[in-house]
DRENSEVO-202792 format. One line per field, with one value per residue (C-alpha): residue number from 0; residue in one letter; x, y, z. Coordinates in pm, whole numbers, plus 50000, padded with zeros to 5 digits. Layout:
% DRENSEVO-202792
guvex <- NUM/... $
fimi <- A/... $
X <- X/... $
Y <- Y/... $
Z <- Z/... $
This chain:
% DRENSEVO-202792
guvex <- 0/1/2/3/4/5/6/7/8/9/10/11/12/13/14/15/16/17/18/19/20/21/22/23/24/25/26/27/28/29/30/31/32/33/34/35/36/37/38/39/40/41/42/43/44/45/46/47/48/49/50/51/52/53/54/55/56/57/58/59/60/61/62/63/64/65/66/67/68/69/70/71/72/73/74/75/76/77/78/79/80/81/82/83/84/85/86/87/88/89/90/91/92/93/94/95/96/97/98/99/100/101/102/103/104/105/106/107/108/109/110/111/112/113/114/115/116/117/118/119/120/121/122/123/124/125/126/127/128/129/130/131/132/133/134/135/136/137/138/139/140/141/142/143/144/145/146/147/148/149/150/151/152/153/154/155/156/157/158/159/160/161/162/163/164/165/166/167/168/169/170/171/172/173/174/175/176/177/178/179/180/181/182/183/184/185/186/187/188/189/190/191/192/193/194/195/196/197/198/199/200/201/202/203/204/205/206/207/208/209/210/211/212/213/214/215/216/217/218/219/220/221/222/223/224/225/226/227/228/229/230/231/232/233/234/235/236/237/238/239/240/241/242/243/244/245/246/247/248/249/250/251/252/253/254/255/256/257/258/259/260/261/262/263/264/265/266/267/268/269/270/271/272/273/274/275/276/277/278/279/280/281/282/283/284/285/286/287/288/289/290/291/292/293/294/295/296/297/298/299/300/301/302/303/304 $
fimi <- X/X/X/X/X/X/X/X/X/X/X/X/X/X/X/X/X/X/X/X/X/X/X/X/X/X/X/X/X/X/X/X/X/X/X/X/X/X/X/X/X/X/X/X/X/X/X/X/X/X/X/X/X/X/X/X/X/X/X/X/X/X/X/X/X/X/X/X/X/X/X/X/X/X/X/X/X/X/X/X/X/X/X/X/X/X/X/X/X/X/X/X/X/X/X/X/X/X/X/X/X/X/X/X/X/X/X/X/X/X/X/X/X/X/X/X/X/X/X/X/X/X/X/X/X/X/X/X/X/X/X/X/X/X/X/X/X/X/X/X/X/X/X/X/X/X/X/X/X/X/X/X/X/X/X/X/X/X/X/X/X/X/X/X/X/X/X/X/X/X/X/X/X/X/X/X/X/X/X/X/X/X/X/X/X/X/X/X/X/X/X/X/X/X/X/X/X/X/X/X/X/X/X/X/X/X/X/X/X/X/X/X/X/X/X/X/X/X/X/X/X/X/X/X/X/X/X/X/X/X/X/X/X/X/X/X/X/X/X/X/X/X/X/X/X/X/X/X/X/X/X/X/X/X/X/X/X/X/X/X/X/X/X/X/X/X/X/X/X/X/X/X/X/X/X/X/X/X/X/X/X/X/X/X/X/X/X/X/X/X/X/X/X/X/X/X/X/X/X/X/X/X/X/X/X $
X <- 10174/10299/09942/09825/10115/10016/09644/09705/09936/09688/09393/09609/09698/09331/09217/09496/09333/08968/08790/08737/08397/08464/08551/08815/08684/08773/08520/08814/09042/09371/09253/09202/09582/09609/09686/09361/09528/09708/09640/09811/09742/09905/09824/09979/09903/09889/10227/10360/10420/10356/10319/10233/10185/10148/10149/10146/10426/10281/10132/09779/09523/09339/09033/08750/08967/09109/08766/08856/09163/08975/08701/08959/09127/08795/08676/08998/08957/08579/08480/08118/07964/08082/07779/07542/07672/07689/07486/07596/07323/07362/07232/07113/07190/07492/07789/07729/07351/07174/06841/06839/06990/06660/06463/06743/06783/07144/07270/07446/07353/07713/08073/08169/07934/08059/07822/07932/08300/08250/08102/08397/08635/08448/08493/08868/08891/08745/09013/09327/09544/09699/09445/09620/09959/09820/09618/09919/10134/09869/09877/10258/10260/10004/10173/10533/10575/10723/10697/10319/10201/09908/09896/09837/09743/09467/09340/09315/09161/08887/08833/08785/08491/08365/08033/07827/08049/08020/07640/07647/07866/07652/07332/07460/07578/07221/07114/07396/07589/07897/08054/08358/08403/08267/08572/08809/08611/08610/08980/09064/08830/08981/09329/09260/09109/09427/09649/09875/09978/10051/09887/10162/10142/09762/09764/10002/09837/09506/09650/09511/09165/09275/09506/09374/09729/09850/10037/10209/10581/10519/10361/10007/09688/09533/09178/09031/08911/08554/08618/08796/08500/08261/08461/08482/08103/08041/08284/08092/07754/07852/08199/08085/07813/07494/07676/07770/07519/07653/08012/07911/07717/07998/08311/08202/08466/08462/08612/08628/08665/08783/08723/09098/09034/09163/08982/09098/08947/08999/08980/08983/09259/09409/09504/09449/09440/09451/09356/09404/09249/09144/08842/08519/08177/07863/07848/08199/08380/08675/08540/08843/08901/08557/08610/08952/08830/08528/08755/09003/08749/08584/08916/09041/08700/08805/08474/08381/08051 $
Y <- 45262/45449/45447/45620/45865/45982/45999/46204/46445/46487/46561/46795/46998/47000/47128/47373/47651/47558/47842/47744/47864/47754/47957/47903/47807/48148/48114/47942/48250/48059/47882/48218/48246/47938/48020/47941/47818/47521/47195/46871/46505/46185/45819/45529/45173/44870/44773/45096/45265/45636/45924/46289/46601/46972/47078/46721/46778/47094/47031/47146/47110/46783/46885/46628/46370/46312/46178/45851/45820/45896/45652/45382/45429/45429/45119/44937/45028/45006/44738/44688/44872/45191/45174/45201/45557/45670/45551/45469/45645/45940/46258/46455/46768/47002/46867/47101/47061/47021/46927/46547/46520/46613/46345/46087/46150/46262/45975/46128/45985/45895/45944/46190/46477/46700/46562/46204/46297/46462/46137/45943/46189/46130/45753/45804/46031/45750/45508/45723/45862/46140/46172/46427/46260/45906/45990/46151/45848/45618/45819/45811/45435/45341/45565/45489/45868/46033/46389/46424/46707/46932/47292/47471/47797/47620/47440/47769/47941/47676/47706/48083/48042/47695/47808/47559/47270/47390/47385/47036/46894/47040/46926/46567/46585/46671/46331/46151/46055/46263/46114/46338/46708/46908/47140/46842/46679/47002/47070/46718/46753/47088/46938/46627/46850/47062/46762/46855/46629/46655/46460/46198/46135/46112/45863/45646/45664/45528/45223/45007/45071/44969/44675/44356/44260/44596/44580/44842/44848/44611/44359/44393/44463/44801/44675/44337/44302/44319/44642/44802/44705/44880/45201/45206/45158/45454/45665/45581/45675/45955/46087/46407/46538/46616/46564/46199/46064/46303/46185/45818/45901/46100/45929/45587/45536/45547/45882/46162/46536/46811/47186/47235/47134/46778/46467/46108/45829/45455/45184/44862/44622/44890/45233/45536/45875/46227/46552/46895/47216/47463/47628/47457/47427/47529/47190/47228/46990/47080/47197/47090/46784/46646/46732/46564/46240/46227/46262/46007/45732/45795/45766/45462/45293/45251/45303/45018/44978 $
Z <- 49357/49049/48925/49246/49218/48870/48950/49266/49082/48795/49027/49237/48927/48819/49157/49233/49030/49090/49268/49631/49749/50108/50417/50686/51033/51175/51458/51630/51640/51603/51286/51114/51078/50851/50486/50297/49978/50139/49955/50052/49973/50094/50042/50234/50124/50352/50200/50363/50028/50064/49823/49883/49677/49759/50127/50257/50510/50670/51012/51090/51366/51295/51500/51475/51296/51647/51747/51570/51792/52114/52011/51934/52273/52461/52270/52366/52733/52772/52520/52411/52713/52539/52308/52606/52653/52288/51988/51631/51434/51193/51355/51051/51252/51272/51470/51766/51790/52125/51967/51991/52337/52503/52321/52356/52731/52708/52489/52183/51843/51751/51872/51596/51674/51955/52218/52141/52146/52488/52626/52478/52650/52977/52936/52884/53189/53400/53277/53257/53534/53319/53035/52808/52844/52816/52504/52337/52424/52275/51950/51945/51998/51733/51476/51582/51574/51883/51745/51793/52016/52102/51984/52313/52137/51941/52255/52446/52143/52128/52501/52470/52228/52327/52478/52276/52391/52751/52710/52554/52829/53109/52939/52908/53270/53374/53235/53421/53106/53201/53514/53561/53626/53329/53317/53305/53022/52821/52875/52754/52455/52346/52368/52160/51889/51890/51803/51511/51224/50854/50572/50565/50941/50928/50641/50844/51187/51056/50876/51158/51010/50660/50729/50892/50987/51117/51447/51661/51733/52022/51787/51924/51732/51805/51749/51663/51304/51431/51624/51326/51105/51345/51358/50977/50965/51198/50990/50672/50820/51060/50971/50800/51031/50841/50510/50575/50324/50061/50124/50098/49780/49615/49752/49880/50151/50531/50630/50881/50847/51080/51073/51034/50672/50690/50566/50604/50394/50440/50178/50385/50270/50043/50176/50394/50224/50367/50198/50358/50229/50502/50337/50446/50285/50476/50651/50797/50557/50333/49996/49790/50009/49922/49556/49546/49701/49471/49166/49307/49378/49039/48851/49044/49090/49453/49629/49865/49680 $
């Protein structure tokens, strides 16, 4: 672990003064208030050793990183039939694109683009009595962290500008692949994206994807090894929208980004790592986050390839 500690500190110092050519996701009004120069990193190993540097204990809106949690919950409840509703293919299009839905008859290409995440939310709505509360409780249980909460201001801020998501949800509904009320699906979706965590909490909550023997407080597995393998595979191929190939090429780990500037990366059987830097590149992924992880996997030779 000391080795990781030194490497993380060294890369952090290297990157701190690198010019960040990215831009904050200010199209969501509430995210415009986040200080652009935040930079936090945390790594947690499967032995539960944890080390962070920089702004790793500042909470931020995890945005699309939450799509892994909603997918995990839906997969647990729905099982394999889930994949009849949402595919596992890279889209090659921006995360909020409507283009492929027409040709694919309302079946989203993967669960990490907005259309796919909306279908996953719809699946959860069909299973849960109190969706927002039940989802939050699921996240608290798998992370053994009772302090998790939504940021209501961010949720409402997303709702106020979420016209593209409203269009996506209605369009999928027209093909019969949204079963519940569109407003309810959207409200749930905006709330899961507003979930707040810091780098340390994020690197701990996703240990179930890194550790074959990870169990919750109640001693139960969150996913089977086979299910965890499949989610990691979708993260590797689809976790960074139309830049997923670039991330696999440069970093070589399954991962997922969010427009709040967070990125999580998993090395199966070793660790989960989180980087947070709010300024995004043109594809919607953290500019310094991508750079940090590329330098880290190069220095530690910890790509899965």
